[in-house]
C-alpha positions in Angstrom: 58.9 49.3 -131.6 60.0 46.3 -129.3 58.0 43.2 -128.7 58.5 43.7 -124.9 56.9 47.1 -125.1 54.1 45.8 -127.2 53.3 43.0 -124.7 53.6 45.4 -121.8 51.2 47.9 -123.4 48.6 45.4 -124.5 48.5 42.3 -122.4 46.7 42.5 -119.0 49.0 42.8 -116.0 47.5 39.9 -114.2 48.0 37.7 -117.3 51.7 38.8 -117.4 52.1 37.9 -113.8 50.7 34.4 -113.9 52.8 31.4 -115.1 51.6 29.2 -117.9 49.8 26.0 -117.3 52.6 23.4 -117.4 52.1 19.9 -118.8 55.1 17.6 -118.3 56.6 15.7 -121.3 55.7 12.1 -120.7 57.7 10.5 -123.5 59.3 7.3 -122.2 57.6 7.5 -118.8 55.0 5.5 -116.9 52.4 8.2 -116.9 50.5 8.4 -113.6 50.1 12.1 -113.3 47.0 13.0 -115.4 44.2 10.6 -114.3 43.9 9.0 -117.8 42.3 5.6 -118.5 45.3 3.4 -119.5 43.2 1.0 -121.5 42.8 1.6 -125.3 39.8 0.5 -127.3 39.8 -3.2 -128.2 41.3 -3.8 -131.7 38.1 -4.6 -133.4 36.4 -1.4 -132.1 39.5 0.6 -133.0 39.3 -0.7 -136.6 35.6 0.1 -136.9 36.1 3.6 -135.4 38.9 4.3 -137.9 36.6 3.4 -140.8 33.9 5.8 -139.5 36.4 8.6 -139.0 37.7 8.1 -142.5 34.2 8.9 -143.8 33.9 12.2 -141.9 33.3 15.2 -144.2 36.2 17.3 -142.9 35.4 20.0 -145.5 32.1 20.8 -143.7 31.3 22.4 -140.4 29.7 20.3 -137.7 25.9 20.3 -137.5 25.6 23.0 -134.9 22.8 21.4 -132.9 24.9 18.3 -132.1 21.5 16.6 -131.7 22.7 13.0 -132.3 25.6 13.3 -129.9 23.4 15.0 -127.2 20.8 12.3 -127.6 23.3 9.6 -126.9 24.7 11.4 -123.9 21.2 11.8 -122.4 20.4 8.2 -123.2 23.5 6.5 -121.8 24.8 8.9 -119.1 21.8 9.4 -116.8 20.5 12.9 -117.8 17.0 13.3 -116.4 14.0 13.2 -118.8 13.2 16.7 -120.1 16.8 17.9 -119.6 19.3 18.6 -122.3 23.1 19.0 -122.3 25.5 21.7 -123.3 28.8 20.5 -124.9 32.3 21.8 -124.4 35.8 21.3 -125.6 36.5 19.4 -122.4 35.4 20.6 -119.0 37.8 23.6 -119.3 35.7 25.2 -121.9 32.5 24.6 -119.9 34.1 26.3 -116.9 35.0 29.3 -119.1 31.4 29.4 -120.5 30.0 29.5 -117.0 32.3 32.2 -116.0 31.7 34.3 -119.1 27.9 34.0 -118.6 28.1 35.1 -115.0 30.8 37.8 -115.1 29.0 41.1 -114.6 29.9 44.3 -116.4 29.2 46.7 -113.5 30.8 44.8 -110.6 33.3 42.1 -109.9 31.3 38.8 -109.6 32.7 36.1 -107.3 33.5 32.5 -108.0 33.9 30.4 -104.8 35.2 26.9 -104.2 36.7 24.8 -101.5 40.5 24.6 -101.8 42.6 22.8 -102.7 40.7 21.8 -105.8 40.9 21.8 -109.6 43.1 24.8 -110.5 41.0 25.8 -113.5 38.2 27.1 -111.3 40.4 29.9 -110.1 42.4 30.4 -113.3 39.3 30.7 -115.5 37.6 33.1 -113.0 40.7 35.3 -113.2 40.7 35.4 -117.0 36.9 36.2 -117.0 37.5 39.2 -114.8 36.0 37.6 -111.7 37.2 37.3 -108.1 38.0 33.9 -106.8 37.5 33.0 -103.1 38.9 29.7 -101.9 37.6 28.2 -98.6 40.2 25.8 -97.1 39.2 22.2 -96.5 39.6 20.8 -93.0 42.8 19.1 -92.0 41.2 15.7 -92.8 40.4 17.0 -96.3 36.6 17.1 -95.7 34.5 20.1 -96.6 34.3 22.9 -94.0 30.5 23.4 -94.5 30.2 26.2 -91.9 33.1 28.1 -93.5 31.5 27.6 -96.9 28.1 28.9 -95.8 29.8 31.9 -94.1 31.7 32.7 -97.3 28.5 32.4 -99.3 26.8 34.9 -97.0 29.7 37.3 -97.1 30.7 37.2 -100.8 27.4 36.3 -102.5 29.1 34.3 -105.2 27.6 33.9 -108.7 29.2 30.5 -109.0 30.2 27.8 -106.5 32.3 24.9 -107.9 32.2 21.6 -106.0 34.4 18.9 -107.4 32.6 15.6 -106.6 34.9 13.7 -105.9 37.5 16.4 -105.4 40.7 16.7 -107.3 43.4 16.4 -106.0 42.1 14.9 -102.7 39.9 12.1 -104.3 37.2 12.2 -101.6 33.5 12.7 -102.0 32.1 15.7 -100.0 29.0 14.9 -97.9 25.8 15.0 -99.9 23.9 16.8 -97.2 26.6 19.5 -97.0 26.3 20.0 -100.8 22.5 20.3 -100.6 22.9 22.9 -97.8 25.3 24.9 -100.0 22.9 24.7 -103.0 20.0 25.9 -100.9 22.1 28.7 -99.3 22.8 30.1 -102.8 19.1 30.4 -103.5 18.3 32.5 -106.5 21.6 34.6 -106.3 24.1 31.9 -107.2 24.7 28.7 -109.2 26.1 25.5 -107.7 28.3 23.6 -110.2 28.8 20.0 -109.1 31.8 18.8 -111.2 31.5 15.0 -111.7 34.6 14.4 -113.8 35.3 11.2 -111.9 31.8 9.9 -111.8 32.7 6.5 -113.5 34.8 5.7 -110.5 32.7 7.3 -107.7 29.4 5.9 -109.0 27.6 8.6 -107.1 26.0 11.5 -108.8 23.8 14.6 -108.4 22.6 14.3 -112.1 19.3 12.7 -111.1 18.6 15.5 -108.6 18.7 18.3 -111.1 14.9 18.6 -111.1 15.1 19.4 -107.3 17.2 22.5 -107.7 16.9 25.2 -110.4 20.3 26.6 -109.4 22.2 23.3 -109.8 24.5 22.5 -112.8 26.0 19.1 -113.1 29.2 19.0 -115.2 31.1 16.0 -116.5 33.7 15.0 -119.0 34.4 11.8 -121.0 38.1 12.2 -120.4 38.4 10.0 -117.4 36.1 7.4 -118.9 38.7 6.7 -121.5 38.4 9.4 -124.1 40.8 12.1 -122.9 42.2 12.6 -126.4 38.9 13.7 -127.9 38.3 16.6 -125.4 34.6 16.4 -124.7 32.8 17.8 -121.7 29.0 18.2 -121.1 26.8 19.8 -118.5 23.1 19.8 -117.7 20.9 22.2 -115.9 17.3 23.5 -115.7 16.2 24.1 -119.4 15.8 27.9 -118.9 19.3 28.2 -117.4 20.9 26.0 -120.0 19.4 28.2 -122.7 21.2 31.2 -121.3 24.5 29.4 -121.0 24.3 28.1 -124.5 24.3 31.7 -125.8 28.0 32.0 -124.7 29.1 28.7 -126.4 30.9 29.2 -129.7 28.7 27.9 -132.5 31.0 25.1 -133.7 33.0 24.2 -130.5 32.9 20.4 -131.0 34.7 19.2 -134.1 33.4 16.5 -136.3 36.1 14.0 -135.4 35.3 14.4 -131.7 31.6 14.1 -132.4 31.9 10.8 -134.4 34.4 9.3 -131.9 32.1 10.2 -129.0 29.0 8.8 -130.6 30.8 5.6 -131.5 32.2 5.2 -127.9 28.8 5.8 -126.4 27.3 3.2 -128.7 29.8 0.8 -127.1 29.6 2.2 -123.6 29.7 -1.2 -122.0 33.4 -1.5 -123.0 34.3 1.7 -121.2 32.2 0.8 -118.2 34.1 -2.5 -117.9 37.4 -0.6 -118.0 36.2 1.7 -115.3 35.2 -1.4 -113.2 38.7 -2.8 -113.7 40.2 0.5 -112.5 38.0 0.6 -109.4 39.3 -2.9 -108.6 42.9 -1.8 -109.2 42.3 1.3 -107.0 41.5 -1.0 -104.1 44.5 -3.2 -104.7 46.9 -0.3 -105.0 45.5 1.4 -101.9 46.0 -1.8 -99.9 49.6 -2.2 -101.1 50.4 1.5 -100.3 48.8 1.3 -96.9 51.1 -1.6 -96.0 54.2 0.5 -96.6 55.6 2.1 -93.4 55.4 5.9 -93.3 52.8 6.2 -96.0 49.3 7.7 -95.4 46.7 6.8 -98.0 43.6 9.0 -98.1 40.2 7.5 -99.1 39.5 8.0 -102.8 36.4 7.7 -105.0 38.3 8.8 -108.1 40.8 7.0 -110.4 43.7 8.3 -108.4 45.1 8.1 -104.9 46.4 10.8 -102.7 49.2 9.7 -100.4 51.4 11.5 -97.8 55.0 10.5 -97.4 57.9 11.8 -95.2 59.5 13.8 -98.1 57.4 14.2 -101.2 60.1 16.2 -103.1 62.7 13.5 -102.6 60.2 10.7 -103.5 59.1 12.5 -106.6 62.7 13.2 -107.7 63.5 9.5 -107.3 60.4 8.4 -109.3 61.3 10.9 -112.1 64.8 9.5 -112.3 63.2 6.0 -112.7 60.8 7.2 -115.5 57.7 7.3 -113.4 55.5 10.4 -113.5 53.2 11.2 -110.6 51.9 14.6 -109.4 53.7 16.3 -106.5 50.9 18.4 -105.0 52.6 19.2 -101.8 53.1 22.9 -102.7 49.4 23.4 -103.8 48.1 24.0 -100.3 49.1 23.5 -96.6 46.8 20.6 -96.1 48.6 18.8 -98.9 52.1 19.0 -97.4 54.3 16.1 -98.6 51.5 14.6 -100.7 51.7 12.9 -104.0 48.7 12.1 -106.3 49.0 8.8 -108.2 46.8 7.8 -111.1 45.5 4.2 -110.9 46.7 2.3 -113.9 47.0 -1.3 -115.2 48.3 -4.0 -112.9 51.6 -4.0 -114.7 52.1 -0.2 -114.4 50.9 -0.2 -110.8 53.4 -2.9 -110.0 56.2 -1.0 -111.6 55.2 2.1 -109.7 55.1 0.3 -106.4 58.6 -1.1 -106.9 60.0 2.3 -107.7 58.0 4.0 -104.9 59.1 1.5 -102.3 62.7 2.0 -103.4 62.2 5.8 -103.3 61.1 5.7 -99.7 64.0 3.3 -98.7 66.5 5.7 -100.4 
């Protein structure tokens, strides 16, 4: 028996065909490719958190209800009264839970989203045995509402994902367009508004959950400053949330994540101040980039900026050679030709990036 034969005979052909999800090694680099909050917790809070983590009973399973963590999320993060949350190991697991709950046994269910967008919508749909339909954005990166409505009428998707603001473009889709999409789905499809960057957009559909039984609002604490603990949450109509929760693994949030998240939410004002700092830095970085000849800066409500340059491959190679990591998204989709996505960071890292970026364009 050979390992090649074993893999060929057991692993799905579509899994064999798809490349792995690559994460670049950031050791020694200025890391502006993953939309992380660059600010750590203040020293006094880090010390207190360390003491709490040291007292965690690692020999015990988590309390499966996660009631105390959910209560803090509902209290501090704007979940409507009477609504609960479902927790996931980052948004990635929540996307998988949604797909698994909606993948039909007797037919290929459809996941639909505007593209380009977060790659895990399509990837997770594939692994759940669903068909993914991407509806291209307009050339100005806005939502093509008419094309979305036509695709909904044609494909009758079980799930429509709307990144709000969108990754990798950074823009907020029009609220009225989103409402039309939710209404067009009716009782045959669920609209998932993914608000991963809500701390920087400061616009949300969370308060509108009671208006729409088929609306799910999904978020993560990663961009808020807790990427390392891997915690996502979503809220929806209680009856829908009850069904989705059946798919969730019983102990999917570990005790260290739970304690760290509860501590962070008890000190949410610190994270909110950091988000405000990054919003200010976003404005400053956008202004500086706009002043560089040959650079097009797209509007952003996230903690990153999308820019178009004359030659993204050459600029990215120069930045890499100078130990600066950004995301070259030019190959993702035609509307992103020669585009780079740049995470907004501290004033010092932004200045270092700007110096290298200006030199890259001059070279």
